[in-house]
C-alpha positions, -999 to 999 in steps of 0.1 A, spaced: 487 -223 -381 466 -225 -414 432 -238 -412 424 -250 -447 392 -265 -436 380 -240 -415 345 -233 -441 338 -272 -432 326 -267 -397 299 -246 -382 302 -220 -358 293 -252 -330 320 -268 -345 348 -243 -348 338 -236 -310 345 -268 -300 385 -268 -313 389 -236 -291 372 -258 -262 395 -287 -274 426 -261 -276 429 -275 -310 432 -241 -323 432 -207 -305 407 -178 -307 430 -156 -333 438 -184 -355 402 -186 -363 399 -149 -363 431 -150 -388 414 -175 -417 384 -154 -415 402 -122 -425 419 -146 -457 388 -159 -465 370 -122 -465 405 -106 -483 407 -137 -509 363 -136 -512 353 -97 -510 366 -86 -543 341 -112 -562 311 -108 -535 313 -76 -521 300 -89 -489 319 -72 -464 320 -33 -463 337 -27 -427 373 -43 -419 373 -41 -379 404 -69 -381 421 -49 -357 395 -49 -333 389 -80 -341 424 -94 -335 426 -80 -298 397 -89 -291 402 -127 -297 432 -123 -275 417 -107 -248 393 -126 -221 364 -141 -240 331 -152 -226 326 -187 -228 297 -189 -243 285 -213 -269 306 -195 -295 335 -185 -283 360 -176 -302 346 -179 -335 342 -153 -364 313 -129 -366 297 -103 -394 273 -76 -379 247 -61 -404 256 -29 -407 220 -15 -401 207 -5 -365 236 -26 -346 258 -5 -330 293 -19 -321 315 5 -306 339 23 -325 333 12 -360 312 27 -389 269 22 -391 267 37 -424 233 21 -428 238 18 -464 237 58 -471 262 81 -479 239 103 -454 258 80 -427 285 80 -439 306 97 -405 284 76 -380 306 60 -356 291 43 -323 308 52 -289 294 21 -274 278 -13 -284 241 -20 -289 221 -38 -262 220 -72 -290 254 -64 -299 261 -72 -261 242 -103 -267 265 -116 -291 297 -111 -275 284 -131 -241 278 -156 -265 312 -162 -276 318 -146 -307 345 -123 -315 327 -96 -350 355 -92 -377 332 -61 -399 297 -52 -405 279 -70 -437 267 -53 -470 234 -42 -472 207 -18 -492 197 19 -482 179 17 -449 175 -15 -454 144 -14 -478 150 -31 -509 152 -70 -511 179 -70 -527 212 -60 -514 225 -29 -544 230 5 -532 249 34 -547 272 39 -516 285 4 -509 276 -15 -540 260 -45 -549 267 -74 -532 270 -110 -555 255 -141 -548 282 -165 -538 263 -193 -563 264 -170 -590 278 -137 -587 258 -120 -619 224 -131 -593 213 -114 -563 216 -118 -526 186 -114 -521 179 -83 -493 180 -65 -469 210 -93 -450 227 -102 -480 262 -97 -470 256 -118 -443 243 -146 -467 269 -143 -489 291 -143 -469 276 -174 -446 271 -194 -475 306 -188 -493 323 -203 -465 335 -162 -449 320 -171 -410 297 -202 -400 272 -174 -389 261 -139 -393 240 -113 -381 208 -104 -400 174 -86 -392 142 -94 -410 112 -61 -417 92 -80 -445 117 -110 -456 152 -94 -451 168 -125 -435 145 -156 -450 149 -138 -486 189 -136 -488 189 -170 -467 168 -185 -500 189 -169 -523 224 -177 -510 211 -217 -498 213 -210 -465 192 -210 -430 173 -181 -419 156 -182 -393 126 -145 -384 119 -150 -345 87 -142 -330 84 -103 -320 108 -91 -293 125 -130 -288 157 -112 -293 151 -81 -273 173 -50 -287 171 -22 -265 175 8 -269 191 2 -305 155 -12 -322 133 15 -324 114 1 -355 105 -24 -327 78 0 -313 63 -6 -356 63 -42 -347 79 -63 -375 112 -60 -373 134 -85 -356 169 -97 -355 186 -130 -357 213 -150 -378 218 -169 -404 235 -202 -407 246 -231 -425 235 -253 -399 198 -258 -381 222 -264 -347 242 -228 -349 205 -212 -351 193 -230 -326 223 -224 -298 224 -187 -312 188 -181 -302 194 -201 -270 221 -179 -262 204 -147 -269 168 -153 -271 160 -145 -232 133 -117 -219 147 -83 -212 130 -76 -176 122 -42 -193 104 -58 -222 69 -47 -220 58 -72 -248 82 -102 -240 69 -133 -258 62 -163 -242 88 -185 -230 102 -215 -246 97 -247 -224 133 -256 -232 164 -250 -246 162 -257 -283 193 -273 -292 170 -302 -270 143 -294 -292 168 -303 -324 171 -340 -306 139 -341 -306 111 -360 -332 86 -335 -343 58 -356 -340 31 -363 -366 24 -327 -374 -6 -308 -394 14 -290 -421 -5 -274 -446 8 -258 -477 -4 -235 -505 15 -222 -536 -10 -189 -544 8 -179 -572 26 -185 -603 58 -200 -595 89 -209 -615 89 -243 -626 123 -251 -602 103 -237 -573 71 -250 -577 89 -289 -585 110 -282 -549 74 -266 -532 60 -301 -546 91 -328 -533 93 -310 -504 53 -319 -502 65 -353 -505 93 -356 -487 69 -346 -455 40 -370 -462 71 -397 -469 82 -387 -429 45 -393 -414 30 -358 -410 -6 -347 -423 3 -328 -451 -27 -309 -472 -34 -281 -495 -49 -249 -479 -56 -216 -485 -51 -189 -452 -82 -167 -453 -65 -139 -455 -66 -105 -476 -28 -108 -479 -31 -74 -501 -58 -63 -481 -30 -64 -451 -4 -46 -470 -23 -18 -477 -32 -14 -444 1 -15 -436 12 17 -456 5 47 -439 21 29 -408 50 23 -427 58 52 -444 52 74 -408 79 45 -392 107 49 -416 97 86 -416 101 83 -377 139 63 -374 153 93 -404 142 122 -380 161 103 -357 191 97 -375 193 137 -395 192 150 -351 220 122 -348 238 137 -379 225 173 -373 210 179 -406 189 172 -432 204 151 -458 215 168 -497 195 155 -529 227 132 -537 230 114 -505 194 101 -504 186 73 -534 152 78 -555 135 50 -534 143 65 -500 135 99 -509 102 87 -520 95 67 -492 110 96 -466 84 121 -488 52 96 -482 59 89 -450 62 126 -441 26 132 -454 11 108 -432 -11 122 -401 -6 111 -366 -44 95 -372 -36 80 -404 -7 61 -390 -27 51 -362 -56 41 -380 -34 19 -402 -18 -1 -367 -53 -6 -358 -63 -22 -389 -32 -41 -390 -42 -52 -355 -74 -63 -363 -66 -81 -399 -38 -105 -377 -62 -120 -355 -68 -136 -387 -39 -143 -398 -29 -161 -359 -63 -180 -359 -58 -196 -392 -35 -220 -374 -54 -227 -346 -60 -260 -365 -23 -257 -382 8 -268 -362 32 -251 -393 28 -240 -428 48 -244 -459 52 -223 -489 83 -206 -507 102 -178 -501 98 -165 -535 82 -174 -565 115 -174 -586 150 -182 -578 176 -149 -572 172 -125 -597 201 -114 -620 224 -83 -605 209 -51 -615 168 -58 -616 153 -46 -587 183 -22 -584 169 6 -567 191 33 -583 187 24 -618 149 12 -621 128 32 -610 109 28 -575 71 18 -584 86 -6 -606 110 -19 -578 80 -20 -558 60 -38 -583 92 -63 -588 88 -70 -552 55 -78 -550 59 -100 -578 94 -118 -563 81 -118 -525 46 -121 -519 49 -146 -487 77 -134 -460 58 -103 -450 21 -114 -437 41 -133 -410 62 -100 -397 26 -82 -392 16 -114 -372 50 -116 -351 51 -155 -358 85 -179 -361 94 -180 -400 121 -199 -410 141 -205 -448 154 -237 -454 174 -249 -486 156 -277 -490 160 -271 -533 184 -260 -562 173 -243 -597 182 -261 -631 207 -233 -634 223 -239 -599 208 -215 -578 191 -227 -544 156 -225 -536 144 -217 -504 110 -233 -486 98 -214 -457 81 -230 -427 57 -207 -402 42 -219 -367 23 -209 -343 33 -172 -326 58 -179 -305 67 -222 -313 101 -218 -326 107 -252 -306 85 -268 -337 98 -253 -361 136 -265 -347 121 -296 -346 108 -301 -383 143 -282 -395 165 -302 -379 140 -335 -390 146 -321 -432 185 -307 -427 189 -348 -420 165 -363 -441 178 -336 -476 211 -327 -459 219 -295 -478 254 -286 -456 277 -307 -485 265 -285 -512 296 -255 -525 287 -229 -540 310 -212 -571 324 -188 -544 337 -211 -516 360 -213 -488 
């Protein structure tokens, strides 16, 4: 059975067709495969094709989860899938194959999804663009000459293009929200440890990294977090539990919210216009919206992070080196990765701990700033998606890459530091047809407010009928 309208459905819509026996999971997998083969030569979003496994899983005994039979992609970083490679976007890891599923992979399977492949990323997820020497550039479905953002760019591009309705991503300094903004999809960075990933998420020790999904609809995001975001009994840092399912939250009115906003940086005119239009819409919807600068020195916070971030990367690389059994050769890592590794190895234990102590102290100020706020609005980026090559970590010197990222992505990282939930919504378009994402951040562990507000905005300023150049 062919499905010409496959891409018009979100994940829950496809699962409903399976439940009604209007289609089979295998037919959905074949529809996804057809679109990968059609669009991947242009996008390079899918870097491992697990077609035979997907067909076998689709015809097997799938769990009766909310996304039963729905095709899914997993970002190729720290997410083991039994029998599949895990390259982390690096030549150094090109021969790594996992023997069993990871912890969060198992949770996704329990939700009913059928993994069909792995998605593109930059080397070790370092940069805010999905370009690498090993896997090549992932291209934006809205304009293939432009970046998808990073590091979860392959997943965002595949969702935006209608290849799959939702896909896995990870966010350490914006790596879900940035590609969601670039590609015009919904991207939620959850509260720290909301989605446990034991034992694979060793970056979680650093406290900044979370895993979640990117979707085209708010309800898919809510349903998947309901399915995966429950505490691990062994978790030492489980966040406060939700009051009720997020699928119930999206049916509820957000009420009158106190929403602060601030541009804070020189913005591209189209981003500024979208921000002001969002402020106006929020006011029309009855929210108390006011301009406010958070009393937080984000520059100092970023500087404080440096030693801990470097040491964490060096520690993660030492695990990979142990796994592979040797040090990388000079041509097996990109220049920015080598620079990051060498810098991280120079950090002393005392420097790393002082860095973590400073970050923790500064995070109190970020969290305290939300005592009288329900949500805080900023753009995700200061400009729409850049052209391919502008952030290329191979062609552009490491220092310049970091300077350009700081210029383009100043808003996301602080809320990784504080652990708060933060969502990118595709609320605007640039004059030349590129998506523009607006970011809402809530109090610690308060995804519920974000879901209620996101559902309201999706209803008032819908984006589901926008279609990129590469679609369907």
